[in-house]
Phi, psi and omega in degrees: 000324181297318181294320179297316179298318177298319179295321179290320182294336179298330183264356180283149177297155183301319181296323180291318177299317179296320177297318178295317178297319180294321179293321178296320180295317179297317181294319179293321180292325177294319184284335185289119174268331178286136179221150178250132176247122179209129177060032179080004178247149181239134176232140177286141175277120180287318179196159174271141175237158177304121178082015178169214181203167183245136176241166177287120182290341177284337181268323180218130183255345180206136179208126176215159176102200184278128179224160175251139180250127181241143171250098189068240177264356185270124177284113187254332184199158168249140184231152173244108179273122181257343179205149173214139179216149182272127176232109183068240178253017182239146171260112180271118181258123176266126185257129176275320184220134172230112184250125178293144179271135180247156179270002177220161182290150178290145178280144177252023178210163180269131175273125184288314182226153179294141178273146179273140180265350179180160180245145171268121183280326181224151176265000000 
């Protein structure tokens, strides 16, 4: 099916192809819950790739360094982007480190036994 679609798209006028690509971008941005925050700007993640994620190359052409990853309004991870390259209409960002965000500070000691959060006085 993919090869047939590529063959058909070869014969479409340039304006129609641009319109289709714009519609695909809008649709992907609406569906994307994952977003990248860097330098005060936010970009939707089009898709996850092994070792990173893809962004729209028309919106951002180069991205490196420390970024924050959000799922909707929830801050889920901090990432260190070590490389980015444009492939087609996507900017593929390669991540060296992705650290999940926690709602409490990391412990600097080993807990021997689980702590109880409460007692039941009667059954």
